[in-house]
Each structure stands twice: as structure tokens, then as C-alpha cells.
C-alpha positions in Angstrom: 5.5 -20.5 22.8 5.9 -18.8 19.4 7.4 -15.7 17.9 6.0 -13.4 15.2 8.0 -12.8 12.0 7.3 -10.5 9.0 5.7 -12.2 6.1 8.0 -12.1 3.1 7.6 -13.3 -0.5 9.7 -16.5 0.1 7.0 -17.6 2.6 4.3 -17.8 -0.1 4.4 -21.7 -0.3 4.1 -22.0 3.5 1.2 -19.4 3.7 -0.5 -21.3 0.9 -0.2 -24.6 2.8 -1.6 -23.1 6.0 -4.4 -21.4 4.0 -5.3 -24.7 2.3 -5.7 -26.4 5.7 -7.9 -23.6 7.0 -10.4 -22.6 4.3 -12.8 -24.2 1.9 -11.7 -22.0 -0.9 -8.0 -21.2 -0.2 -5.8 -18.8 -2.1 -3.3 -20.1 -4.6 0.5 -19.6 -4.2 0.4 -17.2 -7.1 -2.2 -15.1 -5.2 0.0 -15.0 -2.1 3.0 -14.0 -4.3 1.1 -11.2 -5.9 -0.3 -10.0 -2.6 3.1 -10.0 -0.8 4.7 -7.9 -3.6 2.3 -5.0 -3.0 3.8 -2.2 -1.0 0.6 -1.7 0.9 0.4 -5.3 2.2 2.1 -6.4 5.5 1.7 -9.4 7.7 3.1 -11.7 10.3 3.6 -15.4 10.6 3.6 -17.2 14.0 6.6 -19.6 14.3 6.7 -22.2 17.0 9.7 -21.9 19.4 11.2 -25.2 20.3 14.0 -27.6 20.0 13.0 -28.8 16.6 13.0 -26.9 13.3 11.0 -23.7 13.0 7.3 -24.6 12.5 4.8 -22.1 11.2 1.5 -22.1 13.1 -0.6 -19.4 11.4 -0.4 -15.9 9.8 -2.2 -12.7 9.2 -2.0 -10.4 6.2 -3.4 -6.8 6.0 -3.5 -4.0 3.5 -3.3 -0.4 4.6 -3.9 2.9 3.0 -3.9 6.4 4.6 -7.5 6.0 5.9 -8.0 2.4 6.9 -6.5 -1.1 7.2 -8.2 -4.2 5.9 -7.4 -7.7 7.3 -7.1 -9.7 4.1 -6.8 -13.1 5.7 -5.9 -14.7 9.0 -5.6 -18.4 9.7 -4.1 -20.8 12.3 -3.5 -24.4 11.6 -6.4 -26.5 12.9 -4.4 -28.4 15.5 -2.8 -25.1 16.8 -6.0 -23.3 17.5 -7.2 -22.1 20.9 -3.7 -21.5 22.1 -3.6 -17.7 21.6 -2.0 -17.6 18.2 -4.9 -15.9 16.5 -5.2 -13.4 19.4 -1.5 -12.4 19.0 -1.8 -12.1 15.2 -4.9 -9.8 15.5 -3.1 -7.9 18.3 0.0 -7.1 16.2 -2.2 -5.9 13.4 -4.1 -3.6 15.8 -0.8 -2.4 17.3 0.7 -1.5 14.0 -2.5 0.1 12.6 -3.9 1.9 15.7 -4.2 5.3 13.9 -6.7 4.0 11.3 -9.9 2.0 11.3 -9.5 -1.7 10.7 -12.1 -3.7 8.7 -12.5 -7.3 7.8 -15.0 -9.9 6.5 -15.7 -13.1 8.4 -18.1 -16.0 7.7 -21.2 -15.6 9.8 -20.8 -19.2 11.1 -17.2 -18.8 12.2 -18.1 -18.4 15.8 -14.5 -18.7 17.2 -13.3 -15.9 14.9 -16.3 -13.7 15.7 -15.6 -14.1 19.4 -12.0 -13.1 18.9 -12.9 -10.0 16.9 -15.6 -8.9 19.4 -13.0 -9.2 22.2 -10.8 -7.0 20.1 -13.5 -4.3 19.8 -14.7 -5.0 16.3 -18.4 -4.5 15.6 -20.6 -5.6 12.8 -21.3 -2.8 10.3 -22.8 -4.8 7.4 -23.4 -8.2 5.7 -22.4 -9.6 2.3 -25.1 -12.2 1.5 -23.9 -15.5 0.2 -20.3 -14.3 0.0 -18.5 -17.5 0.9 -18.9 -20.7 -1.1 -18.4 -23.9 0.9 -17.0 -27.2 -0.4 -20.5 -28.7 -0.3 -21.8 -25.9 -2.6 -23.7 -24.1 0.2 -23.1 -20.3 0.6 -22.6 -18.4 3.8 -23.0 -14.7 4.5 -20.0 -12.6 5.4 -20.1 -10.3 8.3 -18.3 -7.0 7.8 -16.6 -5.8 11.0 -14.9 -2.6 11.8 -12.7 -1.5 14.7 -12.4 2.3 15.0 -8.9 3.8 15.3 -7.7 4.3 18.8 -9.9 1.7 20.5 -8.3 -0.2 23.4 -8.2 -4.0 23.1 -9.8 -6.1 25.8 -8.5 -9.5 24.8 
């Protein structure tokens, strides 16, 4: 079990650590600090409930204006995946932004994420060729997905 807490500036080191364990080209701590200081950025971090010290499992950050919301990044620690954390993180973003369209970019080969987004009623609306650079130097297309405002979630 886990709980969701608001992402705050003091969490930048933790978010950086999770991001570094999740992506080939992770954000720096400075990038998280700058992002979290923007009034248009919100997010949640999943914290494990248990007898031991609080342990972060993953997080989501989004940026919203009056017309749409963009999921900036979402990640779950590799050993905590497939336990519903990502689904809950996407769900809270949808719940808090139901009056606007939600957009995101995801690597074309990230099948688990694509499956989650499809179950949450996101559909492909475009492609950014060679958008992501991998550690091995290869590039991967990004799929641009959109979820129209007011859609019901099926996941």
C-alpha cells in the first residue's frame, strides 16, 4: 500500500534519484528545483505505507494552463512497477485536471506506459521522430498522446 503526497521543492533530491533510476537521460536536481518553483506545476509522489521509514516509490509532475495540462514526467522505481503505482499517479492527474485536455510524450518502445495511457483513454495524435536519445546513442521516436477533457477512465 502507498499514499500520494504533493510534490514540494524539498523533494527535488528524491525525485532526481527516482528519475535517474528510471530514464536514460534523467533530469538534474536543478531542473527539478526550477520546475517545482513554477506556479503552474503540480505533482504527486507515491510513498510506501509500512512499519519502516517512508519510502518513495514514484512520482508524476504536470503543468497546467487554462486550456490544457501536460504530463511533464512520470516514473516508478523499477522494482516497484506493476503494482498500480503508475495507474494511481496518472489517475490523480486526470482527477485534478478533468476540465482540460491532458497531453504527454512517451517513447514509442515504452509498451508498459503506452498500455497504461491507452487504458486511461489517451490516444496518439502525433510523433516526434528521434526525440529520445538512449544511453547507447540510438534514438527513439516519441508518441504524442492526448486525453480529451471529461473522458471517463477505464483503468
